[in-house]
OpenMM code with the backbone's topology and positions (N, CA, C; nanometers):
from openmm import Vec3, app, unit

residues = "LYS ALA ILE THR LEU VAL LYS LYS TYR ILE ARG ILE GLN PRO HIS ILE GLN LYS LYS VAL GLU CYS PHE VAL GLU ASP HIS PHE TYR GLY ASP TYR ILE ILE GLY VAL HIS TYR ARG GLY THR ASP LYS TYR SER GLU ALA PRO ARG VAL ASP TYR ASN VAL ILE ILE ALA ALA VAL ARG GLY GLN ILE PRO LYS GLU LYS SER TYR GLN ILE PHE VAL ALA SER ASP GLU GLN SER PHE VAL GLU LYS MET GLN GLN GLU PHE SER SER GLN ILE VAL THR ARG ASP VAL HIS ARG ALA ILE GLY LEU GLU GLY VAL HIS PHE SER ASP HIS ASN GLY TYR GLN LEU GLY GLU GLU ALA LEU ILE ASP SER LEU LEU LEU SER LYS CYS ASP LEU LEU ILE ARG THR SER SER ASN LEU SER LEU TRP SER THR TYR PHE GLN PRO HIS ILE PRO VAL ILE PHE VAL MET HIS PRO ILE LYS GLN ALA LYS LYS LEU".split()
positions = [
    Vec3(0.0919, -0.1441, -0.0217),
    Vec3(0.0220, 0.0357, 0.0148),
    Vec3(0.0572, 0.1679, 0.0084),
    Vec3(0.2238, 0.1559, -0.0975),
    Vec3(0.2587, 0.2430, -0.0849),
    Vec3(0.1902, 0.3703, -0.1575),
    Vec3(0.1159, 0.3444, -0.2508),
    Vec3(0.0253, 0.4660, -0.2732),
    Vec3(-0.0477, 0.5570, -0.1013),
    Vec3(-0.0788, 0.4460, -0.0560),
    Vec3(-0.1667, 0.5114, 0.0848),
    Vec3(-0.1187, 0.6035, 0.1694),
    Vec3(0.0299, 0.4980, 0.1694),
    Vec3(0.1427, 0.5687, 0.2437),
    Vec3(0.1863, 0.7170, 0.1919),
    Vec3(0.2253, 0.7087, 0.0685),
    Vec3(0.2588, 0.8276, -0.0110),
    Vec3(0.1519, 0.9179, 0.0002),
    Vec3(0.0336, 0.9026, -0.0047),
    Vec3(-0.1006, 1.0202, 0.0156),
    Vec3(-0.0785, 1.0677, 0.1082),
    Vec3(-0.0955, 1.0111, 0.2660),
    Vec3(-0.1069, 0.9713, 0.3813),
    Vec3(0.0758, 1.1154, 0.4419),
    Vec3(0.1684, 1.0493, 0.4036),
    Vec3(0.2913, 1.0962, 0.4965),
    Vec3(0.3413, 1.2154, 0.3422),
    Vec3(0.3486, 1.2057, 0.2940),
    Vec3(0.4603, 1.2785, 0.1490),
    Vec3(0.4263, 1.4152, 0.0961),
    Vec3(0.4525, 1.5269, 0.1222),
    Vec3(0.3759, 1.6349, 0.0960),
    Vec3(0.5059, 1.7266, 0.0195),
    Vec3(0.4767, 1.7664, -0.0863),
    Vec3(0.5991, 1.8066, -0.1977),
    Vec3(0.5823, 2.0077, -0.1523),
    Vec3(0.7065, 2.0404, -0.0981),
    Vec3(0.6995, 2.1784, -0.0865),
    Vec3(0.6403, 2.2842, -0.1337),
    Vec3(0.5788, 2.3941, -0.1161),
    Vec3(0.5343, 2.4884, -0.1900),
    Vec3(0.6039, 2.5367, -0.3172),
    Vec3(0.7371, 2.5431, -0.3172),
    Vec3(0.8115, 2.6233, -0.4189),
    Vec3(0.8305, 2.4689, -0.5537),
    Vec3(0.8543, 2.3826, -0.4822),
    Vec3(0.9212, 2.2873, -0.5861),
    Vec3(0.7388, 2.2466, -0.6941),
    Vec3(0.6151, 2.2273, -0.5808),
    Vec3(0.4685, 2.2448, -0.6224),
    Vec3(0.4747, 2.3512, -0.7346),
    Vec3(0.5020, 2.4801, -0.6927),
    Vec3(0.5013, 2.6229, -0.8086),
    Vec3(0.6076, 2.5339, -0.9266),
    Vec3(0.7512, 2.5158, -0.8868),
    Vec3(0.7953, 2.4656, -1.0123),
    Vec3(0.7100, 2.4420, -1.1340),
    Vec3(0.6668, 2.2688, -1.1005),
    Vec3(0.5841, 2.1883, -1.1473),
    Vec3(0.4410, 2.2605, -1.2130),
    Vec3(0.4055, 2.3405, -1.1650),
    Vec3(0.2602, 2.4228, -1.2104),
    Vec3(0.2772, 2.4772, -1.2929),
    Vec3(0.4006, 2.5709, -1.2784),
    Vec3(0.4772, 2.6528, -1.3894),
    Vec3(0.5070, 2.6065, -1.5203),
    Vec3(0.5415, 2.4662, -1.4454),
    Vec3(0.6100, 2.3995, -1.6086),
    Vec3(0.5303, 2.3647, -1.6882),
    Vec3(0.3873, 2.2820, -1.6186),
    Vec3(0.3051, 2.2294, -1.6969),
    Vec3(0.2380, 2.3390, -1.7559),
    Vec3(0.2075, 2.4752, -1.7329),
    Vec3(0.1117, 2.5997, -1.8136),
    Vec3(0.2110, 2.6544, -1.8968),
    Vec3(0.3328, 2.6559, -1.8755),
    Vec3(0.4038, 2.6929, -1.9713),
    Vec3(0.4439, 2.5613, -2.1044),
    Vec3(0.4591, 2.4549, -2.1064),
    Vec3(0.4868, 2.4092, -2.1734),
    Vec3(0.3742, 2.2399, -2.2486),
    Vec3(0.2919, 2.2079, -2.1409),
    Vec3(0.1743, 2.1300, -2.1689),
    Vec3(0.0692, 2.1346, -2.2892),
    Vec3(0.0482, 2.3004, -2.2857),
    Vec3(-0.0542, 2.3599, -2.3751),
    Vec3(-0.2033, 2.2905, -2.4136),
    Vec3(-0.2361, 2.1730, -2.2845),
    Vec3(-0.3798, 2.1055, -2.2890),
    Vec3(-0.3508, 1.9904, -2.4523),
    Vec3(-0.2260, 1.9735, -2.4605),
    Vec3(-0.1977, 1.8633, -2.5331),
    Vec3(-0.2103, 1.7377, -2.5129),
    Vec3(-0.1870, 1.6188, -2.5700),
    Vec3(-0.1683, 1.4813, -2.5158),
    Vec3(-0.0146, 1.4655, -2.5004),
    Vec3(-0.0049, 1.4590, -2.3762),
    Vec3(0.1430, 1.4459, -2.3525),
    Vec3(0.1929, 1.2819, -2.2977),
    Vec3(0.2262, 1.2253, -2.3576),
    Vec3(0.2994, 1.1206, -2.3522),
    Vec3(0.4655, 1.1503, -2.2678),
    Vec3(0.4594, 1.0709, -2.1340),
    Vec3(0.5794, 1.1334, -2.0777),
    Vec3(0.6489, 1.0049, -2.1068),
    Vec3(0.8061, 1.0428, -2.1034),
    Vec3(0.9256, 0.9351, -2.1415),
    Vec3(1.0167, 0.9539, -2.0284),
    Vec3(1.0292, 0.8387, -1.9609),
    Vec3(1.1451, 0.8316, -1.9106),
    Vec3(1.2541, 0.7332, -1.9118),
    Vec3(1.3672, 0.7191, -1.9378),
    Vec3(1.4989, 0.6824, -1.9567),
    Vec3(1.5874, 0.6671, -1.8683),
    Vec3(1.6304, 0.5721, -1.8132),
    Vec3(1.7335, 0.5867, -1.6625),
    Vec3(1.8122, 0.5325, -1.7308),
    Vec3(1.9525, 0.6205, -1.7885),
    Vec3(2.0847, 0.5648, -1.8813),
    Vec3(2.1879, 0.5359, -1.7474),
    Vec3(2.2580, 0.6172, -1.8058),
    Vec3(2.3915, 0.5893, -1.7420),
    Vec3(2.4170, 0.4316, -1.6323),
    Vec3(2.4609, 0.4345, -1.5222),
    Vec3(2.4973, 0.3597, -1.4531),
    Vec3(2.3905, 0.2387, -1.4436),
    Vec3(2.2662, 0.2836, -1.4358),
    Vec3(2.1493, 0.1650, -1.4347),
    Vec3(2.1955, 0.0193, -1.4636),
    Vec3(2.2756, 0.0101, -1.5768),
    Vec3(2.2896, -0.1163, -1.6378),
    Vec3(2.3995, -0.1982, -1.5526),
    Vec3(2.3922, -0.1769, -1.3746),
    Vec3(2.4483, -0.2659, -1.3025),
    Vec3(2.3354, -0.3017, -1.2676),
    Vec3(2.2036, -0.2663, -1.2436),
    Vec3(2.1127, -0.2970, -1.1652),
    Vec3(2.0079, -0.3657, -1.2476),
    Vec3(1.9638, -0.2864, -1.3597),
    Vec3(1.9049, -0.3538, -1.4830),
    Vec3(1.9442, -0.4037, -1.6484),
    Vec3(1.9132, -0.4644, -1.7058),
    Vec3(2.0130, -0.4443, -1.8440),
    Vec3(1.9555, -0.2849, -1.8985),
    Vec3(2.0311, -0.2439, -1.9656),
    Vec3(2.0052, -0.1339, -2.0827),
    Vec3(1.9060, -0.1595, -2.2095),
    Vec3(1.7991, -0.0539, -2.2068),
    Vec3(1.7508, -0.1128, -2.3043),
    Vec3(1.7945, 0.0046, -2.4116),
    Vec3(1.7664, -0.0546, -2.5387),
    Vec3(1.8233, -0.0147, -2.6607),
    Vec3(1.7459, 0.1472, -2.6907),
    Vec3(1.7899, 0.2368, -2.7401),
    Vec3(1.6960, 0.3886, -2.7704),
    Vec3(1.6172, 0.3130, -2.8471),
    Vec3(1.6289, 0.2749, -2.9541),
    Vec3(1.5627, 0.2285, -3.0168),
    Vec3(1.4038, 0.1678, -2.9871),
    Vec3(1.3758, 0.0529, -2.8852),
    Vec3(1.3343, 0.0020, -2.8646),
    Vec3(1.1999, 0.1237, -2.7557),
    Vec3(1.2726, 0.2595, -2.6967),
    Vec3(1.1817, 0.3347, -2.6845),
    Vec3(1.1135, 0.3931, -2.7540),
    Vec3(1.2080, 0.4371, -2.8753),
    Vec3(1.1483, 0.4985, -2.9549),
    Vec3(1.0427, 0.4395, -3.0746),
    Vec3(1.0434, 0.2998, -3.0564),
    Vec3(0.9563, 0.2439, -3.1165),
    Vec3(0.8201, 0.2475, -3.0510),
    Vec3(0.7969, 0.2000, -2.9153),
    Vec3(0.7283, 0.2498, -2.7741),
    Vec3(0.6338, 0.3331, -2.7745),
    Vec3(0.6932, 0.4753, -2.8139),
    Vec3(0.6916, 0.6359, -2.8438),
    Vec3(0.5725, 0.6157, -2.9450),
    Vec3(0.6229, 0.5500, -3.0553),
    Vec3(0.5724, 0.5854, -3.1940),
    Vec3(0.4609, 0.5204, -3.1909),
    Vec3(0.3978, 0.3741, -3.0793),
    Vec3(0.2985, 0.3170, -3.1458),
    Vec3(0.2283, 0.3734, -3.0203),
    Vec3(0.2629, 0.4774, -2.9719),
    Vec3(0.1384, 0.5602, -2.8862),
    Vec3(0.0981, 0.6717, -2.9466),
    Vec3(0.1801, 0.7354, -3.0227),
    Vec3(0.1762, 0.8480, -3.0774),
    Vec3(-0.0194, 0.8932, -3.1465),
    Vec3(-0.1110, 0.9980, -3.0893),
    Vec3(-0.2428, 0.9282, -3.1227),
    Vec3(-0.2669, 0.9972, -3.2854),
    Vec3(-0.3566, 0.9752, -3.2914),
    Vec3(-0.3900, 1.0240, -3.4594),
    Vec3(-0.4464, 1.1556, -3.4607),
    Vec3(-0.5462, 1.1789, -3.3936),
    Vec3(-0.5861, 1.2839, -3.4292),
    Vec3(-0.5708, 1.3750, -3.3530),
    Vec3(-0.5244, 1.4171, -3.2286),
    Vec3(-0.5034, 1.4530, -3.1438),
    Vec3(-0.3229, 1.5108, -3.1397),
    Vec3(-0.3057, 1.6537, -3.1007),
    Vec3(-0.2456, 1.7243, -3.0957),
    Vec3(-0.1361, 1.6861, -2.9991),
    Vec3(-0.0109, 1.6606, -3.0150),
    Vec3(0.0621, 1.5840, -2.8818),
    Vec3(0.1745, 1.6370, -2.8619),
    Vec3(0.2093, 1.6234, -2.7359),
    Vec3(0.4042, 1.6784, -2.7006),
    Vec3(0.4388, 1.5358, -2.6125),
    Vec3(0.5781, 1.5193, -2.6379),
    Vec3(0.6468, 1.4400, -2.5765),
    Vec3(0.7484, 1.4813, -2.4756),
    Vec3(0.7088, 1.4594, -2.3029),
    Vec3(0.7983, 1.5160, -2.2174),
    Vec3(0.8887, 1.3927, -2.1747),
    Vec3(1.0231, 1.4685, -2.1697),
    Vec3(1.1347, 1.3717, -2.1979),
    Vec3(1.2402, 1.3690, -2.0737),
    Vec3(1.2460, 1.2978, -1.9940),
    Vec3(1.3405, 1.3025, -1.8559),
    Vec3(1.4069, 1.2244, -1.8806),
    Vec3(1.5622, 1.2262, -1.8561),
    Vec3(1.6508, 1.1508, -1.8181),
    Vec3(1.8049, 1.2082, -1.7462),
    Vec3(1.8664, 1.0927, -1.7299),
    Vec3(1.9650, 1.1234, -1.6653),
    Vec3(2.0947, 1.0993, -1.7503),
    Vec3(2.0231, 1.0809, -1.9585),
    Vec3(2.1406, 1.0708, -2.0151),
    Vec3(2.1646, 1.1840, -2.1395),
    Vec3(2.2155, 1.2539, -2.1597),
    Vec3(2.2137, 1.3635, -2.2201),
    Vec3(2.2251, 1.2884, -2.3885),
    Vec3(2.2758, 1.1969, -2.4071),
    Vec3(2.2592, 1.1368, -2.5727),
    Vec3(2.1469, 1.0915, -2.5735),
    Vec3(2.0392, 1.0331, -2.4890),
    Vec3(1.9235, 1.0077, -2.5061),
    Vec3(1.7973, 1.1090, -2.5405),
    Vec3(1.8430, 1.2420, -2.4917),
    Vec3(1.7296, 1.3415, -2.5140),
    Vec3(1.7947, 1.4125, -2.6308),
    Vec3(1.8631, 1.3794, -2.6644),
    Vec3(1.9764, 1.4192, -2.8105),
    Vec3(1.8795, 1.3186, -2.9362),
    Vec3(1.9059, 1.1880, -2.8968),
    Vec3(1.8277, 1.0747, -2.9835),
    Vec3(1.6790, 1.1109, -2.9885),
    Vec3(1.6428, 1.1570, -2.8979),
    Vec3(1.4550, 1.1545, -2.9047),
    Vec3(1.4092, 1.2909, -2.9471),
    Vec3(1.5187, 1.3881, -2.9611),
    Vec3(1.5143, 1.5336, -3.0323),
    Vec3(1.5255, 1.5311, -3.1529),
    Vec3(1.6361, 1.3924, -3.2421),
    Vec3(1.6247, 1.4430, -3.3222),
    Vec3(1.4951, 1.3559, -3.4056),
    Vec3(1.4492, 1.2548, -3.3274),
    Vec3(1.3651, 1.1766, -3.3802),
    Vec3(1.1893, 1.2249, -3.3929),
    Vec3(1.1868, 1.3067, -3.3027),
    Vec3(1.0401, 1.3621, -3.2703),
    Vec3(1.0754, 1.5161, -3.2653),
    Vec3(1.1431, 1.5661, -3.2972),
    Vec3(1.1879, 1.7738, -3.2946),
    Vec3(1.1020, 1.8043, -3.2522),
    Vec3(1.0409, 1.9154, -3.3007),
    Vec3(0.9062, 1.9802, -3.2614),
    Vec3(0.8412, 1.9586, -3.1499),
    Vec3(0.7933, 1.7896, -3.1168),
    Vec3(0.7412, 1.7626, -3.0330),
    Vec3(0.8125, 1.7460, -2.8878),
    Vec3(0.9361, 1.7405, -2.8545),
    Vec3(0.9900, 1.7069, -2.7528),
    Vec3(1.0113, 1.8122, -2.6699),
    Vec3(0.9179, 1.8568, -2.5462),
    Vec3(0.9127, 1.8829, -2.4405),
    Vec3(1.0296, 1.8585, -2.3521),
    Vec3(1.1332, 1.9380, -2.2654),
    Vec3(1.2050, 1.9016, -2.1888),
    Vec3(1.2772, 1.9790, -2.0933),
    Vec3(1.3245, 1.9631, -1.9704),
    Vec3(1.3700, 2.0720, -1.8927),
    Vec3(1.5169, 2.0837, -1.8943),
    Vec3(1.6103, 2.1644, -1.8750),
    Vec3(1.7313, 2.2235, -1.8159),
    Vec3(1.7566, 2.1672, -1.7321),
    Vec3(1.7828, 2.0681, -1.7043),
    Vec3(1.8799, 1.9899, -1.6164),
    Vec3(2.0289, 1.9637, -1.5914),
    Vec3(2.0708, 1.8618, -1.5082),
    Vec3(2.2016, 1.8308, -1.4945),
    Vec3(2.1757, 1.6746, -1.6010),
    Vec3(2.2662, 1.6352, -1.6733),
    Vec3(2.2478, 1.5152, -1.7235),
    Vec3(2.4135, 1.4914, -1.7133),
    Vec3(2.4239, 1.3358, -1.7401),
    Vec3(2.5246, 1.2602, -1.8124),
    Vec3(2.5278, 1.2791, -1.9099),
    Vec3(2.6973, 1.3164, -1.9444),
    Vec3(2.7408, 1.2539, -2.0548),
    Vec3(2.8791, 1.1680, -2.0475),
    Vec3(2.8044, 1.0452, -2.1216),
    Vec3(2.8920, 0.9389, -2.0602),
    Vec3(2.8003, 0.8386, -2.0103),
    Vec3(2.8521, 0.7265, -1.9461),
    Vec3(2.7964, 0.6531, -1.8505),
    Vec3(2.8180, 0.6245, -1.6928),
    Vec3(2.8870, 0.7314, -1.6508),
    Vec3(2.8917, 0.7508, -1.4634),
    Vec3(2.8225, 0.8321, -1.4753),
    Vec3(2.6846, 0.8103, -1.3548),
    Vec3(2.5893, 0.8912, -1.3165),
    Vec3(2.5861, 0.9810, -1.2690),
    Vec3(2.4976, 1.1205, -1.3127),
    Vec3(2.5546, 1.2302, -1.3050),
    Vec3(2.5305, 1.2338, -1.1344),
    Vec3(2.4362, 1.1832, -1.0489),
    Vec3(2.4407, 1.1765, -0.8834),
    Vec3(2.6126, 1.1380, -0.8478),
    Vec3(2.6716, 1.1040, -0.9202),
    Vec3(2.8264, 1.0868, -0.8689),
    Vec3(2.9396, 1.1797, -0.9217),
    Vec3(2.8461, 1.3024, -1.0103),
    Vec3(2.9272, 1.4176, -1.0249),
    Vec3(2.9382, 1.5038, -0.9208),
    Vec3(3.0299, 1.6346, -0.9218),
    Vec3(3.0224, 1.6974, -0.8038),
    Vec3(2.9423, 1.8024, -0.8153),
    Vec3(2.8325, 1.8194, -0.8768),
    Vec3(2.7472, 1.8544, -0.8970),
    Vec3(2.6148, 1.9320, -0.7371),
    Vec3(2.6048, 2.0094, -0.7007),
    Vec3(2.4727, 2.0372, -0.5338),
    Vec3(2.3688, 1.8819, -0.5471),
    Vec3(2.3889, 1.8356, -0.4695),
    Vec3(2.3397, 1.7101, -0.4559),
    Vec3(2.1896, 1.7436, -0.4206),
    Vec3(2.1599, 1.8413, -0.3658),
    Vec3(2.0205, 1.9415, -0.3264),
    Vec3(1.9415, 1.9350, -0.4852),
    Vec3(2.0526, 2.0185, -0.5500),
    Vec3(1.9634, 2.0714, -0.6737),
    Vec3(1.9722, 1.9165, -0.7418),
    Vec3(2.0540, 1.8769, -0.7595),
    Vec3(2.0312, 1.7030, -0.8677),
    Vec3(1.9063, 1.6661, -0.8010),
    Vec3(1.8638, 1.6060, -0.6548),
    Vec3(1.7602, 1.5811, -0.5851),
    Vec3(1.6216, 1.6798, -0.6465),
    Vec3(1.6651, 1.7789, -0.6447),
    Vec3(1.5252, 1.8550, -0.6554),
    Vec3(1.4660, 1.8503, -0.8170),
    Vec3(1.5758, 1.8476, -0.9130),
    Vec3(1.5737, 1.8363, -1.0143),
    Vec3(1.4820, 1.7004, -1.0758),
    Vec3(1.5006, 1.5950, -1.0006),
    Vec3(1.4843, 1.4341, -1.0245),
    Vec3(1.3364, 1.4355, -0.9729),
    Vec3(1.3053, 1.5337, -0.8091),
    Vec3(1.2207, 1.5053, -0.8328),
    Vec3(1.0651, 1.5878, -0.8775),
    Vec3(1.1166, 1.7029, -0.9653),
    Vec3(1.0555, 1.7995, -1.0603),
    Vec3(1.0160, 1.7031, -1.1855),
    Vec3(1.1331, 1.6304, -1.1904),
    Vec3(1.1320, 1.5465, -1.3472),
    Vec3(0.9924, 1.4368, -1.3191),
    Vec3(1.0006, 1.3911, -1.1708),
    Vec3(0.8865, 1.2970, -1.1627),
    Vec3(0.7894, 1.3217, -1.1305),
    Vec3(0.6889, 1.4368, -1.0728),
    Vec3(0.6359, 1.4612, -1.0642),
    Vec3(0.5300, 1.5245, -1.1632),
    Vec3(0.6564, 1.5519, -1.2542),
    Vec3(0.5925, 1.6353, -1.4206),
    Vec3(0.5482, 1.4545, -1.5252),
    Vec3(0.6329, 1.4011, -1.4916),
    Vec3(0.5513, 1.2265, -1.5456),
    Vec3(0.4407, 1.1732, -1.4957),
    Vec3(0.4160, 1.2616, -1.3634),
    Vec3(0.2993, 1.1910, -1.3206),
    Vec3(0.1285, 1.2878, -1.4024),
    Vec3(0.1938, 1.4077, -1.4150),
    Vec3(0.0791, 1.4684, -1.4720),
    Vec3(0.0745, 1.4519, -1.6413),
    Vec3(0.1582, 1.3618, -1.6931),
    Vec3(0.1197, 1.3278, -1.8359),
    Vec3(-0.0281, 1.2498, -1.8729),
    Vec3(-0.0258, 1.2099, -1.9913),
    Vec3(-0.1450, 1.1485, -1.9727),
    Vec3(-0.0905, 1.0099, -2.0205),
    Vec3(-0.0099, 0.9619, -2.0097),
    Vec3(0.0739, 0.8751, -2.0475),
    Vec3(0.2261, 0.8201, -2.0150),
    Vec3(0.2974, 0.6934, -1.9526),
    Vec3(0.4144, 0.7206, -1.8944),
    Vec3(0.4651, 0.6062, -1.9612),
    Vec3(0.5549, 0.5978, -2.0313),
    Vec3(0.6372, 0.5055, -2.0934),
    Vec3(0.7994, 0.5382, -2.0297),
    Vec3(0.8316, 0.4235, -1.9592),
    Vec3(0.9525, 0.4277, -1.8524),
    Vec3(1.0111, 0.3022, -1.8487),
    Vec3(1.1046, 0.3219, -1.8398),
    Vec3(1.2173, 0.1902, -1.7901),
    Vec3(1.2512, 0.1539, -1.6795),
    Vec3(1.3447, 0.0804, -1.6301),
    Vec3(1.3317, 0.0487, -1.4688),
    Vec3(1.3952, 0.1526, -1.3813),
    Vec3(1.3466, 0.2327, -1.3293),
    Vec3(1.3915, 0.3361, -1.2664),
    Vec3(1.2843, 0.3477, -1.1188),
    Vec3(1.3290, 0.4076, -0.9741),
    Vec3(1.2783, 0.4564, -0.8836),
    Vec3(1.2346, 0.6157, -0.9414),
    Vec3(1.3118, 0.6832, -1.0094),
    Vec3(1.2642, 0.7903, -1.0163),
    Vec3(1.0660, 0.8084, -1.1189),
    Vec3(1.0750, 0.7178, -1.2159),
    Vec3(0.9894, 0.6967, -1.2853),
    Vec3(0.8673, 0.6038, -1.1897),
    Vec3(0.8990, 0.5294, -1.1095),
    Vec3(0.7888, 0.4652, -1.0029),
    Vec3(0.7491, 0.4897, -0.9385),
    Vec3(0.8005, 0.6449, -0.8795),
    Vec3(0.7658, 0.7785, -0.8141),
    Vec3(0.6406, 0.8105, -0.8964),
    Vec3(0.6612, 0.8564, -1.0013),
    Vec3(0.5656, 0.9070, -1.1091),
    Vec3(0.3860, 0.8104, -1.0422),
    Vec3(0.4340, 0.7309, -1.0284),
    Vec3(0.3194, 0.6137, -1.0423),
    Vec3(0.2856, 0.6437, -0.9117),
    Vec3(0.3058, 0.6879, -0.8296),
    Vec3(0.2849, 0.7002, -0.6820),
    Vec3(0.2153, 0.8308, -0.6460),
    Vec3(0.2413, 0.9001, -0.7189),
    Vec3(0.1653, 1.0551, -0.7268),
    Vec3(0.0874, 1.0430, -0.8226),
    Vec3(0.0861, 0.9757, -0.9036),
    Vec3(-0.0436, 1.0128, -0.9867),
    Vec3(-0.0650, 0.8107, -1.0146),
    Vec3(-0.1498, 0.7632, -0.9343),
    Vec3(-0.2118, 0.5904, -0.9598),
    Vec3(-0.2646, 0.5421, -1.0484),
    Vec3(-0.3273, 0.6597, -1.1066),
    Vec3(-0.3959, 0.5955, -1.2536),
    Vec3(-0.3532, 0.6522, -1.3758),
    Vec3(-0.2203, 0.6526, -1.4114),
    Vec3(-0.1847, 0.7220, -1.4801),
    Vec3(-0.1694, 0.5551, -1.5955),
    Vec3(-0.1569, 0.5602, -1.6810),
    Vec3(-0.1528, 0.4638, -1.7482),
    Vec3(0.0084, 0.4169, -1.7996),
    Vec3(0.0899, 0.3070, -1.7941),
    Vec3(0.2034, 0.3116, -1.7874),
    Vec3(0.2507, 0.1813, -1.9291),
    Vec3(0.3447, 0.2012, -1.9698),
    Vec3(0.4049, 0.1145, -2.0595),
    Vec3(0.5672, 0.1161, -1.9831),
    Vec3(0.5490, -0.0471, -1.9187),
    Vec3(0.7173, -0.0531, -1.8620),
    Vec3(0.7861, -0.1046, -2.0024),
    Vec3(0.8955, -0.0764, -2.0185),
    Vec3(0.9755, -0.0972, -2.1196),
    Vec3(1.1014, -0.1503, -2.0725),
    Vec3(1.1431, -0.2762, -2.0927),
    Vec3(1.2394, -0.3447, -2.0090),
    Vec3(1.3641, -0.3405, -2.1583),
    Vec3(1.4086, -0.4625, -2.1040),
    Vec3(1.5400, -0.5048, -2.2014),
    Vec3(1.4515, -0.5918, -2.3142),
    Vec3(1.5223, -0.5517, -2.4522),
    Vec3(1.4584, -0.5658, -2.5577),
    Vec3(1.4231, -0.7128, -2.5583),
    Vec3(1.4682, -0.8458, -2.5015),
    Vec3(1.4099, -0.9345, -2.4919),
    Vec3(1.2208, -0.9944, -2.5043),
    Vec3(1.2607, -0.8579, -2.3496),
    Vec3(1.1206, -0.8767, -2.2918),
    Vec3(1.0111, -0.7886, -2.3699),
    Vec3(0.8863, -0.8557, -2.4014),
    Vec3(0.8147, -0.7136, -2.5138),
    Vec3(0.7699, -0.6190, -2.3985),
    Vec3(0.7651, -0.4686, -2.4600),
    Vec3(0.7381, -0.4253, -2.3945),
    Vec3(0.5649, -0.4590, -2.3898),
    Vec3(0.5156, -0.3873, -2.2394),
    Vec3(0.3758, -0.4361, -2.2143),
    Vec3(0.3716, -0.3121, -2.1092),
    Vec3(0.1830, -0.3113, -2.1419),
    Vec3(0.0930, -0.2178, -2.0613),
    Vec3(0.0788, -0.2560, -1.9374),
    Vec3(0.0958, -0.1860, -1.7841),
    Vec3(0.0911, -0.2142, -1.7146),
    Vec3(-0.0468, -0.1454, -1.6272),
] * unit.nanometer
topology = app.Topology()
chain = topology.addChain("A")
for resn in residues:
    res = topology.addResidue(resn, chain)
    for name in ("N", "CA", "C"):
        topology.addAtom(name, app.Element.getBySymbol(name[0]), res)
């Protein structure tokens, strides 16, 4: 009953909530929003790395035919964000946050830990505001489902396994 505990005990600080609300107002425009979270960098030590093309195919399979849409991308990996921008250009919405270049996790960098945590929390909250969440194995996007338990989720795993709706 993690969702019950989250609702009972977790409170988002007003200044964080304000940043989330402002981003939604400024960038989501009432379109259908596909949220994509790709945990890359050092995650391969915990779960198999998912090929970018698997995520791209999952996104393409969810693009609405007769609605305007945007794709909100949250990732710790700069090269993934760039690949999504190449594939979907004007549909991509992302935040200007610290990202890793290479496979060393950004959380191992010398960036301010509080700032990195705030960036991660805001991304998780923004993913919870999307109409659909496509995610890889990660606690960040798992928390999005605690913040919004009714969000439809496509959990994309290692290419050997099929992407499936949860």
